[in-house]
Every structure is written in structure tokens, then in C-alpha cells.
N, C-alpha and C positions, 0 to 999 in steps of 0.2 A: 417479250421473248421469255419462254419458260425453259427449264432445264430438261435433261434427259429423263425419260421415264421407262418403266418396264424392267424386267429382270436382267441382270448383267451377265449371268452365266448359267448355262445348263450343262452339267457334267454328265458324261456317259459312264455307265457302269453295267455290269453283267445283267442286272435285274431290270434295267430300264433303257433298252437300246433306242436310238433314234430311228424313226421310220419315215418313209416318204411315200406320197400318194400322188402320182401325176394325173392330170386330167386335160381334156380338150373338148371344145364345143364349137359349133358353127356360128359365125357372126356375119355371114354373107347377106348383104341387103337385097331386097327384091328389086326387080326392074322398076324404074321410075323413082326410086328413092333418091333423096338429096345426097350429094357427095360434098365433102369438105364444108358441111353446114350451109350449103346453098351457094358457096363462093365459086363453084365450077359447075358445069352441066351435070344433070342427074344421070343415074345409071341407065344405059341402053343395052349393055351386054355384060356378061360375067366371063372374064378371061380366065380367072382361076379363083377358087373359093377362099374366103377369109376365115381365119380361125382365132379363137381364144385358147391359149395354152397356158397351163400353170402347174404348180405342184404345192402340196401341203407337207410341211415338216411337222412331224408328231414327236414331241419331246415331253419331259416331265411337266413342263409348263404348258400354257395354252398353245394350240397349234399356230404355226406361221404359214401364211399363204402368200405366194408370189405368182403373179399372173400378168400376161401381156396379150394385147389384142391387136389384130391387123386393122386398126382403125387410125384415123387421123388424130382423134383426141376425145377425151371425156373431160368435162369442165364443171367446176364449182360444185353445187349441190348434187349434180348428177354423178360426178366421180365418187362422192361420198356415198350416195345411194347404192352404186354398184359394189363398192367395198363392203357395205353393210350386208348385201345379199351374199357375197362370198363368205363373209365372216359368219353369218348365221348358219350357212350350210356346213361350214367347217367347224362349227362350235367353238368359235374364238371371238375376239373383239376386232372392230375395224382398225384399231391402232396396230394390229399385228398382221395387216394385209397391205402388201405393196402391189399396186395396180398401175400398169403402164400401157402406153400405145406405141406401136412401131412408128406411126406417123406417115403412112402412105397417104397420098392426097386423093386418089380415086377411091375413097373409102368414107364411111360415116364419120361425122364430127358432131358429137352429141352434147347439147347443153339445154336442159329444160328451161332454165332461167331466160336464155336468149330466145328460145322459141316463143315464150309468153310475150315477148316484146315484138316479135315479127309476124306471128300468126301461125295457125295449125299447119304442121308438116313442112314448114319452110326450112327448118334445120334438120329434122329427122321425123320418122314415122313412129309415134309412141307404141303402136301395137307391135311393130317389129322389135323395138327396143325391149319391151316387156318380154317378148319371146326369147330374146337373148339372155335376159336375166333368169328366166325359167330354165333354159338349157344349161346355163352356168351352174345353177343350184343343183340340178339333177346330175350333172357330171361330177360334181364334188361328192354328193351323197353316194353315188355309185362307187367312186374310187376309194372312199373311206372303208369300204368293205374288203378291200384288198391292199392294205399297206405293205410296203416292202422294207425290210430292215436295211439300214444304211450303215456300212462299216468303214468306208473310206471316202475321201474327198480329194480333188485335184484341181490345179489351175494351170492353164497353158496360154500361150500367146503367139501371135504370128503377125508379121508385117503384111498389110493389105497393099497390093501393088496397083497403082493407077486408078484409084477410086475417089478418095476424099480430096477436096481442095477448099481453101478458105474463100468465102463469098465476098469478103470485104478487102480485096487487094488493090482495087482501082481507086487511088486516092489523089487528091490535089496536093499542092505544096504545103498546105496547113494540116494535112492528115485527115481531111474530111472525105468520106466515101462519095465517089461520083456515080458509078454504076455498079450495082450488085451483080456478081457472077452467080447466077442461080443454079438450080438443079441441072439444067441443060444450058448450053451456050453455043450459039451459031455464029458468034462474032470472033473471027480468028485472032484479032489483036487481044481481046479480052481472055480468050482461052489460052493464049500464049504466055500470059503473065504467070509468075511462079505459083506453086501450090499455096504458099503462105503457111501460116501456123495451122498445123493439124496434129492429131495423135495418130500415127500410122498403124498402131497395134490393135488388132482384134483380140479380145480376151475371152477365154472359155473357163467356166466353172462347171465341174462335173461331179456327180454323186455316184458312188459304187456300192453294190451289195456283193461283197467278196471281190471277185474279179470281173463281175458283170457291171458294165456302165448302164445306169438306170435313167439318169436325167443329165442333159448337157446344155448349158446356157451360154450363148454367144452374145457379146456386146461390142459394138463398134460405133464410132462417132461420125455419122454423116446423115444428112437428109436422105431418106431411102427411095427417092423418086428418080426414074429415068425419063418418063414422060407421063403426062396426065392431061386433064381438061378435055378428054374425048369421050367421057361417059362410060369407059370400059373399066369395070371394077377389076382390080388386080392387087396382089400382094407385092408386086414390083420386084426389083432385083434382089433385095435383101430377103424378102419372103420366099422368092423362088429358090434362092440358094439354100435357105433353111429346109424347104420342102425336098430338094434334091438330096440333102444329107439325111433327112428323115427316111426317104425311100431306101437309102443305102443301109440304114441301121434301124429297121422297124421295131426292134426290141428296146430301143432307147428313145425317150421323149426329148426332142430338140426344141429349144426356145431361142428366139432372137430378140435382143433389146437394142434400142438406139441410145447411144451415149449423149454427151453434151454437144449437140449438133446445131445449136441455134445459128451459128455463123459458118457452118460447114456443109458442103454439098458436093456432088460429083461433076459440077459444071466444066471443070477443066478437061475432063475425060469423057464428056457425054454431049453428043450433038442432038440428043432427043430422038434418035432413030430406033427402030426395032432392033437393028443389029447392035446398037450400043447397049440396049437392055440385056441382050444375050451375053455380050462381052463382060458387062459389069457383074452379071450373075455368076459367070464362070470365075471371075477374080475373087468374088466373095466366097464362093464355095471352096476354091483352092485355099483361101486363108483359114476357113473353118477346119478343113481337113488337116492343114499343117499345124494349126493351134492344138488340135486334139492329139497330134503325134507327139507333142511335148508334155502331155499329161503324165504325171508321176503320182499315182494314188498314195496317200498316206492315211494312217488310221485317224478317224474322226474323233478327236478328243474333247472338243468343246464347241458349243453353239451358243451364240448370244444374239439378242435382239434389242435394239435401242431406238427410241423415237425422240424427236425434238420438234417443237412447235415454234413457228415464227408468224409474225403478223405484218405482212407487207402492206404498204399503202398504195392506193391507186393514184396515178397521175391524173390531172384533169383531162378528160377525153378530148382528143382532136375532133374537129368538126367532120360532118359527113363528107363535105367537099375535099378536105385535106386527106381523109382516108381513101376516098375514091380516086384521088390523084395518084395513089401508089400503083394503080394499074392503068389508069387513063382510058381513053376511048369511050365508046358508047355504053360500056358496062360500068363506067365509073360511078354513076349515081346509085345503082343497085348494090354494087360492092361496098361503097361507102356506107350505105345504110346498114348492111349486115355487119360490117366491122364495128360500126358505132354501137350496135346493139350488143355485140359480144363485150365491148369495153364497158358499157353501162352495167352489164351483168356482173363483171368483175368488180366494178366500183361499188355496187350494192353489196357484194360478198364481203368486201373489206370493211364497209361501213357497219355491217352487222357483227364485226369483230370475230369473224370465223378464221381460225388459223390455217396456215398451210403446213402440212405435216411432212417431215423428212425422217427417213428411217435408215437403219443400217443393220445388215445381217453379218455376223462374224462367224466364220468357220475356221477353227484353228487360227492360223495367221492371216487368213484371207478376209478382207472387208469388202462388202458390196453395199454401196450407197444408192438410195432411191430418192431422186429429186423431182420437184414439180416443174411444170412449164417447159420452155425451150431454152435451157441455159446455154450460154456461150461456152465454147471449149475451155476457156481459161479456168472455169470452175473445176473441171475435170483434172486439168493439169495441176491446179492448186491442191486438190485432194491427194494426188499422187506424190506431190512434193512433201507432204506431211509425213509420209511413211515410205521413204525411198527404198528401204530394205524389205518391204512387204508388199503383197499384191493388194491394190485398191481398184475395184471395178466400180465405175460410176455410171448409173443409168438415169437418163432424163425422161421427160414426157410422162410424168405422173399426172397430177391434176393440171389440165391444160388451161385453166382459167386465167393464169398469169400471162399467157402468150410468151413473147420473147423476153429473155432475161439477159440483157447486155451487161457487161461490167460497167461500173460507174464512169470510167474514163472513156468508154466507147459510146455511151449514150449520146453525148453532145456532138459526136462526129458524124451523125446523120446516117443515111441509108435506110432501106426499107425496114430492117429489123428495129431500128431506133424509133421509126415512125409508129410502129405497132407494138412497142414495148409498153405494157399497161401500168407497170409499177414505177414508183419513185426510185431514184438512184440509191436510196438507203437499202434496197434489196441486196445490193452487193455485200455490204457489211453483214447483214442478217444471214445471208446464205453461206458466206465464208465462215462466219462464226458458228453456225449450226454444224457445218462439216467438221470444223476443228473440234468442237465439243464431242461430236459423235465418235470421231476417230480416237480421241483421247480417253474415251469412256471404257474401252475394252479392258 
């Protein structure tokens, strides 16, 4: 484990204002493209387009890039490659790029290392992926010609009603998970169980130029799926809520991020129907609007960027049969083979001693953390507990190579998330330690 790196503070003054350059580009896959890395049926229709959205902060130091894709995930060396493309276009280093996915499941899940193990176009189409890289680079190059001075920043939050619920509430007398309550649930007894541990608050971070809101970033901890496995590409309810808000405020760029949602989904409030997707979208949109109603812009006095590197270790991969059993049925052998290939790719990544990078953006008293994988909610709550008097926004789903990141005490309690958690329990101490060091570095 290495210590923090990068400049601690960028101060504003009259001769060197902070500027922002928002950008967006299309990442909608073509028909026939694999979805969720081949784990679900391929694309047969496009219900709504997928986007990559981001912004560049221009300071006295090297630019900072924050970007999010309407994809299920980017993994291992592919995540780094995408960051390098963004960094080159923005004239900065990959260490100053935070790249996340919303994690919708009827969307691409891209890992070049895994594709090499499974065969051409099994996981994704390289030509399509390269076109996305080109569009991202072009979007950044274009927006850098029109930066906007940023004078104020604001943070707001709102409770999201009847969306998130914990997936691991059905337990036996020893605390072991019996049945995971997934993204949707058609079992009345399982849906009737309590919400369990969640973070009910959606948080918004907004940038202003004078009185004009330029960029607004929304973060909430839940798996963002209402239904999938039907080949219909969609940004789903979180993406649709973001798009609705974007249409209402065309002069402001809206981004949506998923928090630490490894053990959180909408299952208690979602039966997987089209009507449920509409209802979930409306609830998310209402929370976004309410959160923004609490924004109180204050002069932007300082900007800081910190990074921290950890070196997680891979657990010995489960067998193809064990992984296939997580879904069962006729698809079990194929699913098991794909999951096993993803795990082997992560194992090779760790054996080459490549780090997982964690970063933090500080704006006045606001901290925004960028984490890899699918962290359990407990990591988000831990981060908030370290600064109870200040705003801490925690974003998950950076480098997806790690897959699920349970806490050390939850890993032996079973359930789907524990079965496909690729890292050893030591990731708990590493991740908490990185969060603590980053938040203490401001």
C-alpha cells in the first residue's frame, strides 16, 4: 500500500480562476452486441441511448477529469486504457481521471483480458469499443475550446422514497444469507422483509458560474436496474431520471453516479414490471429535484485532488460449476465459464502487481471519493462517519475488475455477492485504510 500522491491544494485567485468543461458522447452498442459481458442475451433493441458524460476541471495544476458511462462495467487493463484516452485528450495524467459506470445490466461490460480468454466478440465488439474511445477523445477536445469559469460550488441532499433495499436481509439463525433479494422480487414474503441497511440520501454536487448552474452531479447507492435480460438496451430508471432532469435544464450538464451499492437494490419496491420502472424513475427524479432545491452556492475557495494505491489479492477462483450454480438451469455451464474467465482475469491482474487506484476530489469542505468495484454500502457509511460535520460523497463502480467487495465479516456469510467476490478479505482493511488516509489528507 502506498501513500497519497498529487497536489494537496489548488488555491483560487483573481489571476487563475477555476474553469470547467463539460462533455458527453454516445456509447450505445449496436444491435447484436453482447450485454453484461455475455452473461445476458445480446442487444435486440435500443429502448433509449446510452451516454458517457463528464467534466474537466481546469486549475493551476494539471486538469482533473470526472466521467461516468451508462455501462455495466469497465475492467482491469481496459479501465486503465479508457482513462489514458481521457487523460491524453484532456492533457493530464491517468491518475487525475476518475472513470465510473452506472452499472445498468442491459449495457456493455468491457474487459479485454476476459475476451482473450473466451474468444472474439464474446464480451464486447472491439470496433465498437474503439469508436467509443474516439468519440470520448473528440468530445473532450471540443469542449476544451469553450471552458466556463467556475465561481461557486454547492451540495444538497434528499431522501429517496421507496427505492433502495438491502439484498441480504433473508438470513438463517446463524446470520448466513439464504436468498438474495435482487434488483426485482416477485416473492411476496421476501419483498415484505424490512428495507435493511441502506443510505436513504441522494446527494448532489453542483458547479456554478455566477448564478448559473453549469454541472450537477447526483449520487445514490442502489443497483440501477428495474428489469433486464431481455436484450433491450436501456439506461434504466436511474438513467431515465437523469435524462428527465437534463431535458428540464438543458443549459446544465447532469451526471448520475452509483454509490456503494454492492448489497443494495430496488427489490423490495420492484416487481420487474414496466410500471415499476416508471414508478422508480419518478421517485429518483423527485429526489434529484428536491436535492437541488437545497443547493446553497458558496464561493469556491479551494480544490484538491488526492490519489491512493492499494494492491488487493485475488481469492482462489471458484470452479466453473460453483459459479454456474449461482444462476442454475440450462444456462449454468455457459454462465459459469464466463464468470470464471472474469475471475481469472482479475487474478492475473493482481499477480502482475498492478494497483487499484482510489481518488478523492475536495471542493471547499466537500469530499467526493472514487472507489473501484462493487463496494458494499458499509464502506460508504464508514466514509461518512469519518467526517460527520462535512459532506462526503462516495462513488463506486470504478475499475470493475474486483467485482463485489463485501466487508470482511460479510464474506463468510454467503450469498451471491460472496460467491463472486474476487478479492481476499484483506481488501476490507485496505479499502477502509485508503478512505481514512484520503479524508485525512485534506
